[in-house]
C-alpha positions in Angstrom: -164.6 -12.2 -99.7 -160.9 -11.4 -99.5 -159.1 -11.6 -96.2 -158.5 -7.8 -96.1 -162.2 -7.2 -96.9 -163.3 -9.6 -94.2 -161.1 -8.0 -91.6 -162.5 -4.6 -92.2 -166.1 -5.8 -92.3 -168.4 -5.1 -89.4 -168.8 -8.8 -88.3 -165.1 -9.4 -88.2 -164.3 -6.2 -86.3 -167.0 -7.1 -83.8 -165.4 -10.5 -83.2 -161.9 -9.0 -83.0 -162.9 -6.2 -80.7 -164.7 -8.6 -78.3 -162.2 -11.4 -78.5 -160.1 -9.9 -75.7 -162.8 -9.8 -73.1 -165.4 -12.1 -71.5 -168.2 -9.6 -71.8 -170.3 -9.0 -74.9 -168.6 -11.6 -77.2 -169.4 -14.3 -74.7 -172.5 -15.7 -76.3 -171.2 -15.4 -79.9 -168.0 -17.1 -79.2 -169.7 -19.7 -77.0 -172.0 -20.6 -79.8 -169.0 -20.9 -82.2 -167.1 -23.2 -79.8 -170.2 -25.3 -79.3 -170.6 -25.6 -83.0 -166.9 -26.5 -83.4 -167.2 -29.2 -80.8 -170.5 -30.5 -82.1 -169.2 -30.8 -85.6 -165.9 -32.4 -84.5 -167.8 -35.0 -82.4 -170.3 -35.8 -85.0 -167.6 -36.4 -87.6 -165.4 -38.4 -85.2 -168.2 -40.6 -83.9 -169.7 -41.2 -87.4 -166.3 -42.6 -88.4 -165.7 -44.6 -85.3 -169.2 -46.2 -85.1 -168.9 -47.4 -88.7 -168.0 -51.1 -89.1 -164.3 -51.4 -88.4 -164.2 -47.8 -87.3 -161.9 -48.4 -84.4 -160.0 -51.3 -85.8 -159.1 -49.6 -89.1 -158.0 -46.4 -87.5 -154.3 -45.8 -86.8 -155.3 -43.3 -84.1 -158.3 -45.1 -82.5 -157.5 -48.8 -82.7 -157.9 -50.4 -79.3 -154.9 -52.4 -78.1 -155.1 -55.5 -75.9 -154.1 -55.3 -72.3 -150.3 -55.7 -71.8 -150.8 -59.1 -70.2 -152.2 -60.5 -73.4 -149.0 -59.5 -75.3 -146.7 -61.6 -73.1 -145.7 -65.2 -73.4 -147.7 -66.3 -70.4 -146.6 -69.1 -68.0 -145.7 -71.5 -70.8 -148.6 -73.9 -70.1 -150.7 -75.3 -72.8 -153.6 -73.1 -71.8 -151.5 -70.0 -71.9 -150.0 -70.9 -75.3 -153.6 -71.4 -76.7 -155.0 -68.2 -75.1 -152.1 -66.0 -75.9 -151.5 -67.4 -79.4 -151.5 -65.0 -82.4 -154.8 -66.4 -83.7 -156.6 -65.9 -80.4 -155.1 -62.5 -79.8 -156.1 -61.3 -83.3 -159.7 -62.5 -82.7 -159.8 -60.8 -79.4 -158.3 -57.6 -80.8 -161.1 -57.4 -83.4 -163.7 -58.2 -80.7 -162.5 -55.4 -78.4 -162.6 -53.0 -81.2 -166.1 -54.0 -82.1 -167.0 -53.6 -78.5 -165.6 -50.1 -78.6 -168.0 -49.3 -81.5 -170.9 -50.2 -79.2 -169.5 -48.0 -76.5 -169.2 -45.1 -78.9 -172.9 -45.3 -79.6 -173.5 -44.4 -75.9 -171.1 -41.5 -76.1 -172.9 -39.2 -78.5 -175.7 -37.9 -76.1 -173.3 -37.5 -73.2 -170.8 -35.5 -75.3 -173.7 -33.4 -76.7 -174.8 -32.5 -73.1 -171.3 -31.7 -72.1 -170.8 -29.4 -75.0 -173.7 -27.2 -73.8 -171.7 -26.5 -70.6 -169.0 -24.5 -72.4 -168.8 -21.1 -70.7 -168.1 -17.7 -72.3 -164.8 -17.6 -70.3 -163.8 -21.0 -71.8 -164.8 -19.9 -75.3 -162.7 -16.7 -75.2 -159.6 -18.7 -74.4 -160.3 -21.6 -76.8 -160.9 -19.4 -79.8 -157.4 -17.9 -79.7 -155.7 -21.4 -79.5 -155.2 -21.7 -83.2 -153.3 -24.8 -84.3 -154.3 -26.8 -81.2 -157.4 -28.9 -80.4 -158.0 -26.7 -77.4 -161.8 -27.1 -77.4 -161.5 -30.9 -77.4 -158.9 -30.9 -74.7 -161.0 -28.7 -72.4 -164.1 -30.8 -73.0 -162.2 -33.9 -72.1 -160.9 -32.2 -69.0 -164.4 -31.1 -68.0 -166.0 -34.4 -68.6 -163.5 -36.4 -66.5 -164.6 -40.0 -66.2 -168.3 -39.3 -67.1 -167.8 -40.5 -70.7 -166.2 -43.8 -69.5 -169.1 -44.4 -67.2 -171.6 -43.8 -70.0 -169.8 -46.1 -72.4 -169.3 -49.1 -70.1 -172.7 -50.7 -70.8 -172.1 -50.6 -74.6 -168.6 -52.1 -74.3 -170.0 -54.7 -71.9 -172.6 -55.7 -74.5 -170.0 -55.8 -77.2 -167.8 -58.1 -75.2 -170.5 -60.6 -74.4 -169.2 -63.2 -76.9 -166.3 -63.6 -74.5 -168.4 -63.5 -71.3 -168.6 -67.2 -70.5 -167.2 -68.9 -67.5 -164.7 -71.1 -69.4 -163.0 -68.2 -71.3 -163.1 -65.6 -68.6 -161.8 -68.0 -65.9 -159.0 -69.1 -68.3 -158.1 -65.5 -69.1 -158.0 -64.7 -65.4 -155.8 -67.7 -64.6 -153.3 -67.0 -67.4 -153.2 -63.2 -67.4 -154.9 -62.0 -64.2 -157.5 -60.2 -66.3 -161.2 -61.0 -65.7 -164.1 -59.9 -67.9 -164.6 -56.7 -65.9 -161.0 -55.9 -66.1 -161.0 -56.3 -69.9 -164.2 -54.3 -70.2 -162.8 -51.4 -68.2 -159.5 -51.4 -70.1 -161.3 -51.3 -73.4 -163.7 -48.6 -72.3 -160.9 -46.3 -71.0 -159.0 -46.7 -74.3 -162.1 -46.1 -76.4 -162.9 -42.9 -74.5 -159.4 -41.6 -75.1 -159.7 -42.6 -78.8 -162.9 -40.6 -79.2 -161.3 -37.5 -77.9 -158.2 -38.1 -80.1 -160.4 -38.3 -83.2 -162.4 -35.3 -82.1 -159.1 -33.4 -81.7 -158.1 -34.4 -85.2 -161.4 -33.1 -86.6 -161.1 -29.9 -84.6 -157.7 -29.2 -86.1 -159.1 -29.8 -89.6 -162.0 -27.4 -89.0 -159.7 -24.7 -87.6 -157.4 -25.1 -90.6 -160.3 -24.7 -93.1 -163.3 -23.2 -91.4 -164.9 -22.3 -94.8 -165.3 -26.0 -95.5 -167.9 -26.3 -92.8 -170.4 -23.9 -94.6 -171.3 -22.6 -91.1 -171.2 -18.8 -91.1 -170.7 -18.6 -87.4 -167.7 -20.9 -87.4 -166.3 -19.3 -90.5 -166.5 -15.8 -88.9 -165.2 -16.7 -85.5 -162.3 -19.0 -86.7 -161.3 -16.8 -89.6 -161.1 -13.7 -87.3 -159.3 -15.7 -84.6 -156.7 -17.0 -87.1 -156.0 -13.4 -88.2 -155.3 -12.2 -84.7 
């Protein structure tokens, strides 16, 4: 259907007429935004949970804490722990741990998506060219995603959870296991939302690629406003 034909069709006119109010459209737009977020999160998490998903991503790769990028105190222990070889191994390990954390993220994000309100949807649908839905979801979720991911990241870091290594890291850098886990979890949570935002922008730019009639109608009408 051509753009002009679409804009004069009943479905498009209905969306456009109701886009300026929170009544009536509410549920249609809410469903569209929920589908937008669901698809964005599914695509993002599928990529991040794949082997090397975080490490191979320019957007999502988890960096080491700043203390592990310094030269340390100059002792033999610090030179060993902060050497390029050890840092590279640790970098890969924290990114694998992030993958474990991402596995815990999916159901929490899915539940949060269901809390999108008609008022939220009306504002989000007009924000073409921005990942407004993802941004709002991140704002609404606060630290709940981090809390849900901690057990998975903790499990993923267990290879480094032995007294010798953790005590050595704490001595040289001031970071204990819990500190490393919390740092990785926070960065992984932010990375998930960054990837979701990237997917949301792609869907907004080409809604027809989704094959979802509700998304196609809502986003195409919004883009034409």
